[in-house]
N, C-alpha and C positions, 0 to 999 in steps of 0.2 A: 539675740542671745548667742553666745559663743559656746559651742558644745564640743567636748573632747570625748570621743567614743572609742573604747577598747573592744576589739572584736578579732578573734584569732582567724576567722574566715571572712573573706570578702571577695566580690567578683574580681576576676573571672571565675572563681570557684562558684559552684552552683548549689550548695546545700542550703537548707532552710534558713539557718542563721545568717549566712552571707547575703542571701536574697532579702531577708527581712530588714537587716541593718541598712543595706544600700538603698532599697526602695523608699524607706522613710527618710534617710539622710538627704536624698536628692529633693524630696518634697520640702524638707526644712530649708534647704538652700533656696529653693524657688520662692519660699515665703519670707526670705530675707535674713535667715539665721546663718551663722558661720559654723561649719562642721568640719572637724578634723577626725579622721579615723586612724587609729594605730593598729596595724594588722601585720600579718606575716607574709612572706613571699608565697604566692599561690602554689599549692602542691596537693591539696586535698581532693580525693581520698587516696590516690595511688601512691603518695609520697614521692612524686617526681615534680621537679620545678617546671612550671608551664613555659612554653616557648615564649621568648621575648623577655624573660625575667632571669635575674641572677640572685642567688641567696646572699645578699650583701648586708653589711651592718645597718645601712639606712638608705632608702631610696624614696623619692616623693613623686607622685603623679596626681593629676586632677581628673576625676571621673564624674561627669555630670555635675560639675561645680563643687564636688566634695574633695577636700584635700586628703589624700590617702598616703599615709606614711607607712612604708613596709620595713620591717626590721628582720634581722637574722634570727633564725631558730634552727634547732636540730630538726631535720626533715625525716619523717617516718610515715610509712603507709598506715592506713586506718585498719590495722590488724594487730591483735595482741594488746598487751597492756604496758609493759616496761618501757619500750621505745616510744610509745605514744605519750607516756607521762614525761619522758625526757623532752620530747617535742614541746609539751605544754609548759614545762618549767622554764625552758630556755626562752620561749616566747614571753612568759611572764616577766622574767628579768630584763630582757631586751626592751620590751614595751615600757616598763617602769622607767628606765633611764632615757629612752628616746623621747618620751613625752616632755621631759624638761627642756628640750630644744624648741618646743612649740610655744606660741604666744599663750599667755595665761588665759584659760577659759573661765566661763562663769560657772560651769558645772562639768563634772566628770561622770561617766557612766560606762557600764560594761554589760555584755550579754553572755549567758551560758547557752549550751551545755558545757562549753570548755570552762571548767571550774577555776583553773589556775589563772585564767584571764581576769576573773574577778579579784583575785588576790593582788595582782599587779596594779589593777585600777584603783582598788581601795588604798593600797599603800601609797601610790602616787598622790591620790587626793589627800590623804592624811598629812603627808609631808608638806604639800603646798597649801594646806588648809582650804581645800575645795569641798563643796557639797558633793556627795556621791550617791548615785542611784544604781541599784542592782536590778537588772532585768533578768528574771528567772525564766529560762526557756526549758529547763529540765531539772528534775530532782536528782542531782549528782551529789554524792556517790550512790544513792539508793538504786538508781537505774542500773548500775554496774552489777550489783548482786542480783537484781531482779531477773536479768537476762542470762545469768550464769557465767558472766565473763570473769568474775572473781568470787571466791568464797569470802564470807565475813571474816575479817582479820583485824589485827591491831592498826594497821595502816588505814583501813577504811574507817575505823572508829575515830582515829585522830582527824581524818578528813571531815567527818561529820561534825566534830567539835569546831573545826575551822569554818565549816559551812555555816553553822549557827552563829559563830562570832561575826562573820561578815554580814549576815542578815541583821543582826542587832546593831552593828556599827553603821550600816547604810542609813542615810537620811530618809530614804524611801525604797521600797521594793516594788517592782512592777512584775506581776505574775501573769503569764500568758493564759492561765486558766483559773477558774474559781477553785478547782480542786487543789491546785498548788497553794492557794491562799489558805484553804482549810488545813492543809498539812502543816504549813508554817505556823499558823495560829495554835494548832494542837501542840507544837513543840516550843511554845513560849514566845513567839515573835508577836509583838503588839499589832493587832489587826488594823488599828487606826493608821498605820503607815504603809499598809500593803494595798496597792491598787491593782485591779484586774484590767488588763488591756489585751484583748484577744488578738490573734493573728489576723491577717487580711490579705487582699489581693490588689495588685496594681491594675486597675481597670483600663488604663491607657495602653497596656501591653497585652493583657489577657481579655479577649473579647471573642464572641462567636465568629467563626469564619468557615468557609468551605474546606472540605478535606483537601490536604496537600496531595494531589494526585501523583506527582512525581515521587514524593517520599513513599507513598503507599505502594507504588509500583516497584520501587527499588528494593523494598523489604518484603515483597510478596504479600501485601495486605489489601490489594485491590479486591473489591467485592467480598471481603471477609468481615465478620463481626469481631471487632477488636476490643479486647479487654486490656486496658493499659495500666501498668504500674510504672509511674514515673517518680523517681526519687532514690534515696539511699537504700541499697540492698544490705540491710543490717540484720544482726541476730535478733533484733526486737520485732522483726516484721513477719515472721512465720511464713516466709515465701516458699519453704519446702512443702508446706501444706497446699499452697497454690499450685505447685507442680503436680501434686496428687490429684487435685481437681482437674487439671489439664489432661492427665492420663485418663480420667473417667470420661471426659468429653471428647477425646480424640476420635472415637468411633460413634459416640452418641450424637454429637452435633459437629460434624467435620468442618463446617465453615467458620468455627470460632478460632481466633488466634489470641494468645496471651503475649502481649508486648511488654518487655522489661527495658526501660530506659534509665541508665544510671550506673553507679558503681557502689562498692562498699565491701565490708569485711566478709559478707556471705556470698558474694557473687561467684567466685571461683568454684565453690562447692555446689552452687545451684546449676552452673553450666555443666559441671561433671555429672550431677544428678540427672539433668535433662538428657545427656548423652546415654547414660546408663539405662534410663527408662525408654530410650528411643522415641522421644516425643517429637513429633513433626509439627505440632501446633503451638510451639513456643519460640519466640524470637528475642534474642538479647542483642541490644545495640552497643552496649558499653556506655561510657560517659559521653555526653554531648554538650556543646557550648550552651550557656544560658540563653543566648539570643535565639536558639533554635527551639526552645521549649514550646512556644505557641504552635509551631508547625507540627511538633510531635503530638501535642494534645489534639490537634485538628484531625488526626487519623483515628482517634479513639471514639468508639461508640459508648463505652462505659469507662469510668475512672475507678480503679481498684485501690482501696485503702485497706491494708492488712496489718494487724498487730497481734502479738502473742496474747494468750489467755492469762493475763496477770493483772492483779488488782491495781498495781501502779499505773497501768495504762488507761484506767477509767477516766483520768483527768487529762490525758494527752489529746491535743487537737492538731493532727498533722496539717501542715500548711498546704499540702497538695489538695485538700478539700476545697480551699478557697480558690486556688488556681483553676480547678475543674469547674467550679461555679462560674468563674469569670468567663470561661470558654463555653459555658452552656452545655456541660456534659453531665449526664446522670452519674450518680455516685453509687458504688457498690462497696459497702463497709463491712469488713470481716474483722471484728475486734470486740473487746469487752464493752458492754453497755456503759455509757458515761456521757461526758460533755460532747464528744464528737458525734456520737449517735443521736444525742438530743438535738443538735443543730440540724442534722440531716432530716430527722423526724419532724421537727418544727417547720422546716422549710419545705418538707414533703418533696424532696428532690432526689431520692435514691432508695435503695433497698438495703436492709440490714440482715446480716446472717451471723450466727455464732462464730467466735474465733476458733481457728485450728480445727475446723470440721470440713474436710474436703468434699464430702458428699453434699452437704448443705450449700456450699459455695458453687459446686457444679450444677446443682438444681436451680439456683438463682440465675446463673449465667445462661443456662438452657432456657429458662423462662423469658429472660430479656432478649435473647437472640431470636426467639420465635414470636415475640409480641412487639413488633416495631411500633405499634400505636402507643403502647406503654412507654417505650423508650422516648418517643417524641414528646409525650406529655411530661415526662421527667426532665427532658432537655429544656423545655420551656420554663418549668419551675426553677430549675437550677440557675438559668440566666436571670430570672426575676429576683432570685435571692441574693445574687452577687453584690449589688449596691449596698446591702445591709452589712457587708463584711469588707468594705473597701480599705485599701492601704491608707488613703487620705484620712479617713476617720481615725484609724489607729495612730497615724502620725500626729494628728491634732490632739488626741488623748495624751500622748507622750509629752508633748509640749506643755499641756496643762499640768501634768505632774511636775515637770521641771520648774515651771513657774511657781507652783505651790511650794516646792522645796526652797526656792530662792526667797520666797516670802515668809518662810518659817512656819508654814501651815502644819507640818508634821512633827514639829519640835517636841511638843508635849507627848505625842504618841510614842516617839522614839525613846523618851525617858521613862515612860510609864512601865512599872514592873508587871510582868505577866507570869502566872504560874506555868511552869513547864512540866510536861509529862515524862520527859526523858532528856538526857544530855548525850 
């Protein structure tokens, strides 16, 4: 099968979408498929071009057998709205045109949360009469208003209409969570053409290993109980409340360290808040290369997953859950009850606390830091659960969807009228 994939982010960028697309793509290549990814020059999240790259009209490289075509776009940091939308729109246009220079694929597909990526992919597929699959990684633009980045306005209402148009026009929609499927179905998208393919972990890269002693020593983590948050520092993650928990624990359990690895729109404010609160038990590393992630995970005693207290996030399953499982690390989930907490509860590999409640989070960390037997038990269960959430399984599921699209399996579902509750 020849697959043309539109993805605004791709390695060496390290966010969830970039990792997901790449790890599956290289597995598809291994299995004999041809994969071309149309992406932008790496710059996320700081809005600075990575070393070794230039923001040119078109450049091609091969990564793990995947043909990666990078196109020019306006570069902006992952902060604010207006400049980011300009970034998205220029990538949309550039990717649409650049794809015409590629060999005709069997199928075109795109991934969100970068919503305009889907617009460019669908438009290209429509012009070339290609089947198109929309992978839904986030409910955009709903997530923008949910975290308070923008107030409801005419622009967002128009974007929601465009969003629904793309869902309807896609030959199939692949949702990363069952909650996303329920949302789309409630808004009039035929359920018969929506498949749920949950996120996963590449077990060839993420596996239990001894703590990286050199890394721990460099960052003052030797002999400390490390609670690690590894990923995007965004407004959706309520990390300011995590700092409140760190303040509570600074004298209560002095051997605890909160480790933040990554970058994002909220990072500068969090660093400033840490300084203002004079926290000595918090470490920020800034962004680190993707290849280093297993080493950073190795210094963690517990993996922290934090989300704001919003109904929208009941259906979100952060990819760091599966990376931590692959490493055999217990999970500490501070977020709304939903699909993510259900996975942790079913696999019995972590502790759940209510979202945005620093005292409850501090109490859970204190319990784990003083009960090493519990931590070891959860560590074992986490490692045992990982194979049930492998990237290979996810990659195979995606190929099954593509095959069904090519065989016309979703055609009737796509055409079937469904009553919508709103437009």
